[in-house]
N, C-alpha and C positions, 0 to 999 in steps of 0.2 A: 406626400404621405410616404412613410418608410415602407420597406418591403415587409411581407408577411412574417418572415423569419425575424426581422429586427423588432417588429411590434410584439411578436410572441415572446421574444427574449425580454423585452421591456415589461410586459405584463407579468411574466414569471419572476423577474427580479424585484418588481414592486411588492409582490406578496412575500418573497423571501426576506426582504429587508424591513417589512412592516413589523411593528410591535406585536408579538404573539402570532405573526403570520396572518393577521386579520385586517381586512379593508372593507369599507363601504364603497359603493360604486363611484360616487363623486370623487373620493380620494384616489381611487384606482385610476380614473380618467386623467387626473392631474399628474399622478406619479408616473404612469406609463408614458404620457405625452412628454414629460420632462426628460425621461430617459431616452426616448426614441427621437427626441428633437423635433416634435411635431409643433409647428407654429400655432399660436393662439387662433389665428384666422381659420386654419384647417380644423381645429378642435371644435369650433363653434359653427362651422359651415353646414348648411342643410341643402339637400338635393332631393328633387322629386323622384320617388321610387314607386314602381309597380303600376298597375293599370289605373289605379285611382290617383296616381301622381301625388301621393302624400309626401310632404317634406320630411326627410329623415336625416339625422346626424350620422353620417357614414363612419366617422372616426369612432364614436361611441359604440356603434353597431359592431365594428371590427374588434374593438376591445372586448366586448361581451362574447363575441364568437370565440376568441382565444380563451376567455374565462371558461366557456363551456367545454372547450377542448381539454383544459386542465381538469375539469370535473370528470370527463369521460376517461381520462388517464388515471383517475383515482387519486388525484393530488389535492383537489379542492372539494370543499363541502360547504353547504350553507351553515352559518353560525347559528346554533340553537337559540330560538326565541328572538332573533334580530332580523328584521326585514331588510333586504338589500345588502346584507353583510356576508362575505365569504371568507373562509379561512383555510390555511394549509392543513392537510391531514398528516403528511409526513414531514415533521419538523423535529429535530433533535432537541433534547431538553434545554440546552444552552444556546439554541438559536443558530447553530452552525448550518451552513448552506449545503444541503444534500442535493445531489443531482437527481433530477426527476426521472421516473421510469421511462425507458425508451429514448431518452435524450442523451446524445453523445456530442460533446463539444471539444474542440481543440483548445487545450489550456496553453501549451507552448510546444515548440519543436526545435530540433537541430537537424543538421545533415544526417545524423545517425539515428535519431529517435523522435518519438512523439509521446506527449503526456496528454491523456484523455480524461476530461471531467465527465464521468458517467459510470454506468453499471458495468462491472467486469464481465459478467456473463453475456450481456447483450453485445459488448464490444468484441470479445474474443470469438464469439460464434460467427462473426463476420470476417475474421482474420483469415486471409488466404495464403499466409507465409508460414513455412515450417518453423517451429520453435525448438531451440536447442536446450535451453534451461529456463526454468521458472524459479524465481527466488521471492519468497513472500513472508511477511510477518502479519498474519491475519489478526483481527481483533481477538483478544484473549477472552476466554470464558470466565469472566470475573464476577464475584459476588456483588461488587459495587461497580457498575458500568462507568467507563470514562465518558467524557463529554460527547465523543463521536458515536456513542452507542455500542453495545456489545450484544451478540446473540445470547439467549438464555441457554442453560444447560440442556434443556429438552430439544432445542433446535440447532445446537451448535454443529453436530456432526453433519446433518443434512445441509446446513449452510455452507460449510467448507467443501464438502463433496460436490455440491452443485456449482460452486464458484470455480473449482479446479477442472471440472469435467471438460469444458470446451478447450482448455489448454492441453490437457492430457491427450485429447483426440488429435491435436495438431503437433505433438512432439515428433521430432525426427527419430529414426531408429537410434537407440542409445541415449536419447534425451533424458534430462533429469528434472526433478522437482525437489526443491528445498523449502521446508516449512519451519519457521521459527515459532515455537510454542512455549509460553511461559508456564511457570509452576507457582508463582509467588502467592496468588490469592485464589487458588482452586481447591476448596475444601468442601467436605460434606457439611450440610447445614448444622451448625451448633456442635461441630466435632473437629478435633485436631487431625482426623484422618483425611488424607488427600483424596480428591476426586480422581477417578480413573478415566476421565473424559478423553485424555490424550491417547490412552491405550485403545479406547473404543473408536476414536477417530482413525488411528493407525490401521486397525482391522477393517474398518469401513473403506478406507482408501484401497486396501488390498482386494477386498471382496467385491466392491462396486466399480472400481476404476482400473483394477488389474495392476496396481502399483506394488512393486516389490521393495522391501526395505534393504538398502545397501549399508546404511550406518545411522547411528544416533550420534551426531556430533554434539559436543557439549560446549556451549558458550559460557565460560566462567567469567563473571564480572565481579571482581574482588572489591569494587567500590560501592556495591549495593549497601544500603543502610540496613540495620537489623530488621528482619521481617521473616515471616508474616507478623505484623505488629501485635495482633491480639495473642496469637499462640506462642510467640517467642518472647516478646518483651513484657507482656502483661501476665499471661498464664505460666510462663517459664517452661513450656513443654517442648516446643520445636526449636531446632537450631536455625541460624540465619541462612536463608536461601540465597545462594550466590550463583546459581547456574540456570540456564534454560536449554532445552533441547532444540537442535536443528535436525529434523528428520530429512534424510537424503534418500529419495526413492526414484525408481525408474520402471517403466513397463517392460523394458528389455535390458536387464542388467548385464547379460552376456555381450551386449554391444555397446555398453556405456562408454561415453567419450571422455571420461576422467583420465587425467594424466598427472601423477604426482610430481613429475619432473618440472611442471610449470609452477609449482609452489614450494620448491626446495628451500630450506633454510641454510644459513651459513653453518659450517661445522664449529663446534666449540673449540676453544683453545686447547683443551685437554685432548680432544680427538685429533686435532691437527698435529699435536706432538706425537700421538700414537702412530699416525701415518708416517711422520718423518722418521720414527724409530723403526719402521718396517713392520709394525703390527705387534700383536700380542707375543709374549714370551712364554705364557702359561700353557699347560696342557691339562685342562681340568674339566670335570663333568658336574653340572648343577641340575637341580630339580629332578632328581631320579632319572637322569638320562635325557631330559628334555632339551638341555643346552650343553653343547660340547665346545669349549673354547680351545682351539688348537694354535700352536705357534704360527705366527704370520697372519692370524685372523685380523681383519680390519686394517690391513696394511695397504690396501689399494686406494689410491687417490680417487675420490668421487666428486661430482659437482656440488654436493651439499647433502644435508640430512633430510629425511622424509619427515614432514610435520606429524605430530601426534593428533589424534582426533578430539583433543580438548583445546579449544581456542581461548586463550587468556586475553580478553579485551575489555577495557573499561568502556562505559557508555559515552563518556565525554570525548569528543574529537573536534578538530578544527572545522569540519564540514557542518557539524551540528551547531556549533557556536555561531557560524555565519548564518545558518538558517534562522536561528533565534534573533539575530540582529536584523535580518531582513523582515521577519514577521513584526518585530517591534516598530521598525521604520514605517511599515504599512499600516500600523495600528490594528493588527490582526492577532488573535490568540495563537500561541505556538503549540504545536503538537506535543502532547504529554508523554508519548512513548516513542522514543527514537533509538535506533541501533547505530553503532559507529560505522563509518564508511568502510572500515577494514574488513567487516564481516562479508558484505556482498562482494567486495574486491577479491577476497580470498576464494570465495565460491565460484565467481565468474572465471577467474584465472584457472582454477582447478578443473572446471567442468565444460569449458568452451574455448574456442579459438577466435582470433580476430575475424570480424565479419559475420559471426553467428548472431542469431537473434535471441536476446534475453528479455524476459517479460516479468512483470510484477502486477498481479491483479489487485493488490492492496497497496498502492503506491506511496501513500503517506507523505513523507518529506522527500520523496524521489531519490532515496539513497541508492536503490538498485539502478535507476537511470543514470545517476551521476557516475557510479562505479563503471557501468558499461560504457559510458561516453569516454571516460578517461582511458579505458582499455581497448578502445577501437571496436567495440561490439555494437551492433544495431540493438535498439531497445524500444519497447512499448510498455508504458505503465498506465494503469487506470486508478482513479481515486474518486470517491463519491463526494468528498468534502472540498469544495473550492477554497474554503477558508484555509486549508492546509496546502493545497496545490499551488495557489497563487504565489505565496512567498517562496515556495520551493523553486519556482521558475527563475528567480533572481540570480541564483548561483550559476545558471546556464548561459547568462548573457554573453560571456566571453567565448562560448563554444561556436564552432563554425556553423553558419547557417541559422543562427538563433532567430526564432520568430515567435511573437506573442500577439494574438489578435487584439485589436484595439479595445473590443468590449471587455476582454479579460484585463488588459493593461489598466484601464480606468476604473475597473470594478471597485477596488477598495475605496476610492475617493467618493464614488457615488453611493457606496453602501454605508459610509461613515455617518 
Protein backbone atom coordinates (compact mmCIF):
# COMPACT_ATOMS: atom_id res chain seq x y z
CA UNK A 1 0.00 0.00 0.00
CA UNK A 2 1.39 3.47 -0.86
CA UNK A 3 1.91 6.12 1.82
CA UNK A 4 -1.02 8.29 2.86
CA UNK A 5 0.51 11.29 1.06
CA UNK A 6 1.00 9.29 -2.14
CA UNK A 7 -2.57 8.00 -2.08
CA UNK A 8 -3.93 11.48 -1.29
CA UNK A 9 -2.01 12.88 -4.28
CA UNK A 10 -3.36 10.07 -6.46
CA UNK A 11 -6.97 10.74 -5.42
CA UNK A 12 -6.51 14.47 -5.99
CA UNK A 13 -4.95 13.94 -9.42
CA UNK A 14 -7.71 11.52 -10.43
CA UNK A 15 -10.35 14.20 -9.91
CA UNK A 16 -8.17 16.93 -11.44
CA UNK A 17 -7.75 14.96 -14.68
CA UNK A 18 -11.30 13.60 -14.92
CA UNK A 19 -13.70 15.07 -17.52
CA UNK A 20 -15.47 17.97 -15.81
CA UNK A 21 -13.67 17.00 -12.57
CA UNK A 22 -16.33 14.35 -11.92
CA UNK A 23 -15.93 10.65 -10.97
CA UNK A 24 -18.06 7.84 -9.63
CA UNK A 25 -16.42 5.80 -6.88
CA UNK A 26 -15.68 2.74 -9.00
CA UNK A 27 -13.78 4.87 -11.52
CA UNK A 28 -12.02 6.70 -8.69
CA UNK A 29 -10.79 3.43 -7.15
CA UNK A 30 -9.32 2.38 -10.49
CA UNK A 31 -7.77 5.75 -11.38
CA UNK A 32 -6.23 6.36 -7.95
CA UNK A 33 -4.89 2.79 -7.81
CA UNK A 34 -3.24 3.15 -11.22
CA UNK A 35 -1.63 6.44 -10.23
CA UNK A 36 -0.41 5.22 -6.86
CA UNK A 37 0.79 1.89 -8.24
CA UNK A 38 -1.47 -0.22 -6.02
CA UNK A 39 -1.43 -3.88 -7.21
CA UNK A 40 -4.77 -5.43 -8.15
CA UNK A 41 -4.43 -7.91 -5.30
CA UNK A 42 -4.24 -5.08 -2.73
CA UNK A 43 -7.18 -3.24 -4.32
CA UNK A 44 -9.39 -6.30 -3.92
CA UNK A 45 -8.09 -7.65 -0.61
CA UNK A 46 -10.44 -7.74 2.37
CA UNK A 47 -9.52 -7.83 6.03
CA UNK A 48 -11.52 -8.42 9.17
CA UNK A 49 -12.15 -5.10 10.93
CA UNK A 50 -13.73 -4.15 14.26
CA UNK A 51 -15.30 -6.18 17.04
CA UNK A 52 -17.60 -7.95 14.61
CA UNK A 53 -14.60 -8.83 12.41
CA UNK A 54 -16.50 -7.90 9.27
CA UNK A 55 -14.39 -8.16 6.10
CA UNK A 56 -13.66 -4.73 4.64
CA UNK A 57 -11.73 -3.48 1.62
CA UNK A 58 -9.05 -1.30 3.26
CA UNK A 59 -7.88 0.20 -0.02
CA UNK A 60 -11.32 1.50 -0.93
CA UNK A 61 -11.83 2.70 2.64
CA UNK A 62 -8.56 4.69 2.43
CA UNK A 63 -9.60 6.24 -0.89
CA UNK A 64 -12.96 7.28 0.54
CA UNK A 65 -11.19 8.76 3.57
CA UNK A 66 -9.12 10.99 1.26
CA UNK A 67 -12.28 11.80 -0.67
CA UNK A 68 -13.87 13.03 2.55
CA UNK A 69 -10.72 15.02 3.33
CA UNK A 70 -11.12 16.85 0.03
CA UNK A 71 -14.77 17.45 0.89
CA UNK A 72 -13.80 19.00 4.24
CA UNK A 73 -11.28 21.20 2.43
CA UNK A 74 -14.12 22.55 0.29
CA UNK A 75 -12.72 21.00 -2.88
CA UNK A 76 -15.23 18.22 -3.56
CA UNK A 77 -19.02 18.04 -3.44
CA UNK A 78 -21.60 15.45 -4.39
CA UNK A 79 -22.75 15.80 -7.98
CA UNK A 80 -26.39 16.96 -7.91
CA UNK A 81 -28.84 14.15 -8.64
CA UNK A 82 -26.17 11.45 -9.08
CA UNK A 83 -25.66 8.82 -6.43
CA UNK A 84 -22.04 7.95 -5.64
CA UNK A 85 -20.62 10.67 -7.90
CA UNK A 86 -18.39 13.49 -6.60
CA UNK A 87 -17.01 16.50 -8.45
CA UNK A 88 -14.47 19.28 -8.03
CA UNK A 89 -15.82 22.59 -6.82
CA UNK A 90 -12.73 24.64 -7.69
CA UNK A 91 -11.95 24.00 -11.34
CA UNK A 92 -11.12 26.67 -13.88
CA UNK A 93 -13.35 26.87 -16.97
CA UNK A 94 -10.76 25.31 -19.29
CA UNK A 95 -9.74 22.52 -16.94
CA UNK A 96 -6.40 23.90 -15.75
CA UNK A 97 -5.07 22.24 -12.64
CA UNK A 98 -5.38 24.64 -9.71
CA UNK A 99 -3.61 23.88 -6.44
CA UNK A 100 -5.95 22.81 -3.66
CA UNK A 101 -6.43 25.08 -0.64
CA UNK A 102 -3.81 24.40 2.02
CA UNK A 103 -1.74 22.15 -0.26
CA UNK A 104 1.84 23.20 -1.05
CA UNK A 105 3.97 20.94 -3.22
CA UNK A 106 7.47 21.39 -4.59
CA UNK A 107 7.30 21.77 -8.36
CA UNK A 108 11.05 22.11 -8.92
CA UNK A 109 14.11 23.63 -7.28
CA UNK A 110 17.75 24.61 -7.77
CA UNK A 111 20.55 25.47 -5.37
CA UNK A 112 19.26 29.06 -5.39
CA UNK A 113 15.50 28.74 -5.43
CA UNK A 114 12.26 26.82 -5.25
CA UNK A 115 9.03 26.86 -7.24
CA UNK A 116 5.97 25.96 -5.17
CA UNK A 117 2.69 24.71 -6.59
CA UNK A 118 0.26 26.21 -4.13
CA UNK A 119 -1.43 29.26 -2.72
CA UNK A 120 0.83 32.29 -2.30
CA UNK A 121 -0.73 33.46 0.98
CA UNK A 122 -0.41 30.06 2.63
CA UNK A 123 3.17 29.67 1.38
CA UNK A 124 4.58 33.08 2.31
CA UNK A 125 2.90 33.12 5.71
CA UNK A 126 5.24 30.23 6.56
CA UNK A 127 8.38 31.78 5.08
CA UNK A 128 10.93 32.64 7.77
CA UNK A 129 13.51 34.32 5.50
CA UNK A 130 13.63 38.12 4.94
CA UNK A 131 12.63 39.19 1.44
CA UNK A 132 14.50 41.92 -0.44
CA UNK A 133 12.26 42.38 -3.46
CA UNK A 134 8.96 41.01 -4.73
CA UNK A 135 8.24 41.18 -8.45
CA UNK A 136 4.88 40.06 -9.73
CA UNK A 137 2.40 40.35 -12.55
CA UNK A 138 -0.89 39.36 -10.92
CA UNK A 139 -3.96 38.34 -12.93
CA UNK A 140 -5.30 41.45 -14.60
CA UNK A 141 -8.79 42.73 -13.85
CA UNK A 142 -10.15 41.88 -17.30
CA UNK A 143 -13.70 42.05 -18.59
CA UNK A 144 -13.07 38.73 -20.32
CA UNK A 145 -11.10 36.47 -17.94
CA UNK A 146 -8.23 34.39 -19.26
CA UNK A 147 -8.15 30.60 -18.96
CA UNK A 148 -6.51 30.70 -15.53
CA UNK A 149 -9.28 32.92 -14.14
CA UNK A 150 -9.26 36.53 -13.01
CA UNK A 151 -10.70 38.28 -9.95
CA UNK A 152 -13.73 40.44 -10.66
CA UNK A 153 -13.65 44.21 -10.34
CA UNK A 154 -15.42 44.00 -6.96
CA UNK A 155 -12.89 41.60 -5.42
CA UNK A 156 -9.71 42.67 -7.19
CA UNK A 157 -8.31 45.10 -4.60
CA UNK A 158 -8.94 42.74 -1.68
CA UNK A 159 -7.39 39.87 -3.64
CA UNK A 160 -4.13 41.71 -4.39
CA UNK A 161 -3.81 43.21 -0.90
CA UNK A 162 -4.35 39.83 0.75
CA UNK A 163 -1.83 38.17 -1.59
CA UNK A 164 0.90 40.74 -0.87
CA UNK A 165 0.33 41.12 2.87
CA UNK A 166 2.54 38.20 4.06
CA UNK A 167 5.29 39.33 1.67
CA UNK A 168 5.24 42.95 2.85
CA UNK A 169 5.40 41.74 6.45
CA UNK A 170 8.66 39.90 5.62
CA UNK A 171 10.42 42.63 3.63
CA UNK A 172 13.85 43.70 4.83
CA UNK A 173 14.21 47.39 5.69
CA UNK A 174 14.32 49.13 2.33
CA UNK A 175 12.78 46.17 0.53
CA UNK A 176 10.71 46.72 -2.60
CA UNK A 177 7.52 45.47 -4.22
CA UNK A 178 7.07 45.79 -7.99
CA UNK A 179 3.64 45.10 -9.48
CA UNK A 180 2.98 44.95 -13.22
CA UNK A 181 -0.62 45.97 -13.95
CA UNK A 182 -2.16 46.11 -17.41
CA UNK A 183 -4.51 48.68 -18.92
CA UNK A 184 -5.59 47.02 -22.15
CA UNK A 185 -9.03 45.69 -21.21
CA UNK A 186 -10.03 47.56 -18.06
CA UNK A 187 -13.02 49.70 -19.01
CA UNK A 188 -16.27 50.74 -17.40
CA UNK A 189 -19.08 48.49 -18.67
CA UNK A 190 -20.33 49.68 -22.04
CA UNK A 191 -18.10 52.76 -21.98
CA UNK A 192 -14.79 53.85 -23.51
CA UNK A 193 -13.89 55.32 -20.10
CA UNK A 194 -11.14 53.38 -18.36
CA UNK A 195 -11.70 51.84 -14.96
CA UNK A 196 -9.77 53.39 -12.07
CA UNK A 197 -9.18 50.01 -10.44
CA UNK A 198 -5.41 50.49 -10.59
CA UNK A 199 -5.66 53.79 -8.75
CA UNK A 200 -7.94 52.24 -6.13
CA UNK A 201 -5.46 49.41 -5.68
CA UNK A 202 -2.55 51.81 -5.30
CA UNK A 203 -4.36 53.71 -2.55
CA UNK A 204 -5.32 50.46 -0.81
CA UNK A 205 -1.72 49.27 -0.83
CA UNK A 206 -0.73 52.51 0.85
CA UNK A 207 -3.59 52.66 3.35
CA UNK A 208 -3.73 48.98 4.29
CA UNK A 209 -0.16 47.74 3.86
CA UNK A 210 1.81 50.95 4.39
CA UNK A 211 3.47 50.83 0.97
CA UNK A 212 4.74 54.14 -0.40
CA UNK A 213 4.95 54.80 -4.13
CA UNK A 214 8.50 55.33 -5.37
CA UNK A 215 7.71 55.36 -9.09
CA UNK A 216 5.36 54.32 -11.85
CA UNK A 217 7.68 52.67 -14.31
CA UNK A 218 6.20 52.28 -17.77
CA UNK A 219 6.70 49.10 -19.76
CA UNK A 220 6.24 50.26 -23.36
CA UNK A 221 5.62 47.37 -25.74
CA UNK A 222 5.59 48.74 -29.26
CA UNK A 223 4.73 45.32 -30.70
CA UNK A 224 1.23 45.25 -29.16
CA UNK A 225 -1.53 44.84 -31.76
CA UNK A 226 -4.20 47.55 -32.11
CA UNK A 227 -6.30 47.52 -29.00
CA UNK A 228 -8.51 47.72 -27.06
CA UNK A 229 -10.12 46.04 -30.07
CA UNK A 230 -13.68 47.30 -29.59
CA UNK A 231 -12.93 50.91 -28.67
CA UNK A 232 -9.95 51.48 -30.97
CA UNK A 233 -10.50 49.25 -34.01
CA UNK A 234 -14.28 49.07 -34.20
CA UNK A 235 -15.62 52.26 -32.58
CA UNK A 236 -12.55 54.34 -33.54
CA UNK A 237 -12.50 56.11 -30.17
CA UNK A 238 -9.36 54.99 -28.33
CA UNK A 239 -5.74 54.99 -29.43
CA UNK A 240 -3.72 51.77 -29.44
CA UNK A 241 -2.63 50.90 -25.91
CA UNK A 242 1.09 50.17 -25.90
CA UNK A 243 2.14 50.43 -22.26
CA UNK A 244 1.57 48.93 -18.84
CA UNK A 245 2.46 50.28 -15.41
CA UNK A 246 4.98 48.72 -13.09
CA UNK A 247 4.31 50.21 -9.66
CA UNK A 248 7.45 50.32 -7.51
CA UNK A 249 6.64 50.56 -3.80
CA UNK A 250 8.34 50.17 -0.44
CA UNK A 251 7.25 50.48 3.20
CA UNK A 252 10.53 52.28 3.98
CA UNK A 253 11.56 54.38 0.96
CA UNK A 254 14.20 56.28 2.96
CA UNK A 255 16.09 52.96 3.28
CA UNK A 256 15.38 51.61 -0.18
CA UNK A 257 18.12 49.39 -1.57
CA UNK A 258 17.87 50.62 -5.15
CA UNK A 259 21.11 51.61 -6.88
CA UNK A 260 20.93 52.92 -10.43
CA UNK A 261 24.66 52.22 -10.90
CA UNK A 262 23.72 48.55 -11.23
CA UNK A 263 21.63 49.26 -14.35
CA UNK A 264 23.61 51.97 -16.13
CA UNK A 265 23.38 52.03 -19.93
CA UNK A 266 26.22 52.77 -22.35
CA UNK A 267 26.63 56.41 -23.35
CA UNK A 268 25.44 57.37 -26.81
CA UNK A 269 28.05 58.10 -29.46
CA UNK A 270 27.01 61.77 -29.35
CA UNK A 271 27.60 61.97 -25.61
CA UNK A 272 30.95 60.20 -25.87
CA UNK A 273 32.03 62.83 -28.39
CA UNK A 274 30.87 65.55 -25.98
CA UNK A 275 32.98 64.05 -23.19
CA UNK A 276 36.00 63.79 -25.50
CA UNK A 277 35.59 67.47 -26.43
CA UNK A 278 35.66 68.49 -22.76
CA UNK A 279 31.96 69.15 -22.40
CA UNK A 280 29.63 71.94 -23.44
CA UNK A 281 30.85 75.19 -24.91
CA UNK A 282 27.49 76.94 -24.42
CA UNK A 283 26.52 79.25 -21.58
CA UNK A 284 22.76 79.27 -21.80
CA UNK A 285 19.63 79.25 -19.62
CA UNK A 286 16.49 77.29 -20.52
CA UNK A 287 13.02 76.80 -19.06
CA UNK A 288 12.84 80.19 -17.32
CA UNK A 289 15.91 79.43 -15.29
CA UNK A 290 15.21 75.76 -14.60
CA UNK A 291 18.24 74.64 -16.61
CA UNK A 292 21.61 76.38 -16.88
CA UNK A 293 24.13 74.89 -19.28
CA UNK A 294 27.63 76.13 -18.50
CA UNK A 295 30.87 75.67 -20.41
CA UNK A 296 32.40 72.34 -19.45
CA UNK A 297 29.07 70.77 -18.43
CA UNK A 298 28.87 67.03 -19.14
CA UNK A 299 32.58 66.85 -19.73
CA UNK A 300 33.41 64.37 -16.97
CA UNK A 301 33.74 60.73 -17.93
CA UNK A 302 31.17 58.54 -16.16
CA UNK A 303 30.51 54.76 -16.21
CA UNK A 304 27.26 55.16 -18.17
CA UNK A 305 23.93 56.90 -18.39
CA UNK A 306 21.07 56.52 -15.94
CA UNK A 307 18.12 54.67 -17.51
CA UNK A 308 14.83 56.46 -17.93
CA UNK A 309 11.75 55.13 -16.17
CA UNK A 310 10.22 54.04 -19.47
CA UNK A 311 11.28 50.49 -20.34
CA UNK A 312 10.99 49.81 -24.06
CA UNK A 313 10.64 46.04 -24.30
CA UNK A 314 8.75 43.80 -26.70
CA UNK A 315 6.91 40.81 -25.25
CA UNK A 316 8.80 38.33 -27.44
CA UNK A 317 12.09 36.99 -26.07
CA UNK A 318 14.19 33.81 -26.30
CA UNK A 319 13.11 32.68 -22.83
CA UNK A 320 9.42 32.92 -23.76
CA UNK A 321 9.97 31.03 -27.02
CA UNK A 322 11.74 28.24 -25.13
CA UNK A 323 8.91 28.06 -22.61
CA UNK A 324 6.38 27.67 -25.43
CA UNK A 325 8.45 24.91 -27.04
CA UNK A 326 8.64 23.10 -23.71
CA UNK A 327 4.88 23.40 -23.17
CA UNK A 328 4.20 22.06 -26.66
CA UNK A 329 6.57 19.12 -26.14
CA UNK A 330 4.71 18.23 -22.93
CA UNK A 331 1.35 18.68 -24.71
CA UNK A 332 0.33 21.34 -22.23
CA UNK A 333 -1.31 24.73 -23.00
CA UNK A 334 1.08 27.67 -22.90
CA UNK A 335 0.44 30.64 -20.63
CA UNK A 336 -1.32 33.38 -22.57
CA UNK A 337 0.24 36.34 -20.74
CA UNK A 338 4.02 36.50 -20.48
CA UNK A 339 6.52 39.30 -20.01
CA UNK A 340 10.04 39.34 -21.46
CA UNK A 341 12.82 38.14 -19.18
CA UNK A 342 14.45 41.57 -19.49
CA UNK A 343 11.78 43.16 -17.24
CA UNK A 344 12.46 41.13 -14.06
CA UNK A 345 16.17 41.10 -14.95
CA UNK A 346 16.27 44.91 -14.87
CA UNK A 347 14.24 45.19 -11.64
CA UNK A 348 16.28 42.55 -9.82
CA UNK A 349 19.60 44.15 -10.75
CA UNK A 350 18.27 47.59 -9.81
CA UNK A 351 16.71 46.66 -6.46
CA UNK A 352 18.83 43.83 -5.03
CA UNK A 353 22.30 42.39 -4.70
CA UNK A 354 23.64 38.85 -5.23
CA UNK A 355 22.48 36.56 -2.44
CA UNK A 356 19.30 38.55 -1.68
CA UNK A 357 15.94 36.80 -1.73
CA UNK A 358 13.57 37.60 -4.61
CA UNK A 359 9.98 36.32 -4.63
CA UNK A 360 7.01 36.20 -6.97
CA UNK A 361 3.57 35.19 -5.62
CA UNK A 362 2.13 34.84 -9.14
CA UNK A 363 4.95 32.80 -10.66
CA UNK A 364 3.33 32.03 -14.03
CA UNK A 365 6.12 30.96 -16.38
CA UNK A 366 8.81 31.52 -13.73
CA UNK A 367 10.34 34.58 -15.38
CA UNK A 368 11.20 36.12 -11.99
CA UNK A 369 12.77 32.86 -10.86
CA UNK A 370 14.83 32.52 -14.03
CA UNK A 371 16.08 36.12 -13.89
CA UNK A 372 17.00 35.73 -10.21
CA UNK A 373 18.77 32.42 -10.94
CA UNK A 374 20.91 33.96 -13.67
CA UNK A 375 21.77 36.95 -11.48
CA UNK A 376 22.83 34.89 -8.45
CA UNK A 377 19.88 35.81 -6.25
CA UNK A 378 17.93 33.35 -4.13
CA UNK A 379 14.32 33.01 -5.19
CA UNK A 380 10.92 31.62 -4.23
CA UNK A 381 7.94 31.63 -6.58
CA UNK A 382 4.43 30.27 -6.15
CA UNK A 383 1.89 29.40 -8.81
CA UNK A 384 -1.54 27.83 -8.48
CA UNK A 385 -1.63 26.31 -11.96
CA UNK A 386 0.57 23.25 -12.38
CA UNK A 387 -0.29 23.38 -16.08
CA UNK A 388 1.93 26.48 -16.37
CA UNK A 389 4.51 25.65 -13.72
CA UNK A 390 5.39 22.18 -15.02
CA UNK A 391 6.77 23.29 -18.44
CA UNK A 392 8.45 26.27 -16.78
CA UNK A 393 10.69 23.87 -14.90
CA UNK A 394 12.26 22.59 -18.13
CA UNK A 395 14.29 25.77 -18.59
CA UNK A 396 15.95 25.25 -15.18
CA UNK A 397 17.35 21.78 -15.89
CA UNK A 398 20.82 23.15 -16.60
CA UNK A 399 20.91 25.12 -13.34
CA UNK A 400 23.03 23.91 -10.44
CA UNK A 401 21.19 21.55 -8.13
CA UNK A 402 18.09 21.21 -10.30
CA UNK A 403 15.51 18.82 -8.87
CA UNK A 404 11.96 17.96 -9.89
CA UNK A 405 9.98 15.44 -7.83
CA UNK A 406 9.04 12.29 -9.70
CA UNK A 407 5.31 12.93 -9.28
CA UNK A 408 5.71 16.29 -11.04
CA UNK A 409 8.10 14.86 -13.64
CA UNK A 410 5.63 12.22 -14.83
CA UNK A 411 2.50 14.33 -14.33
CA UNK A 412 1.91 15.38 -17.97
CA UNK A 413 2.12 11.79 -19.23
CA UNK A 414 -0.34 10.60 -16.61
CA UNK A 415 -2.62 13.55 -17.22
CA UNK A 416 -2.67 13.09 -20.98
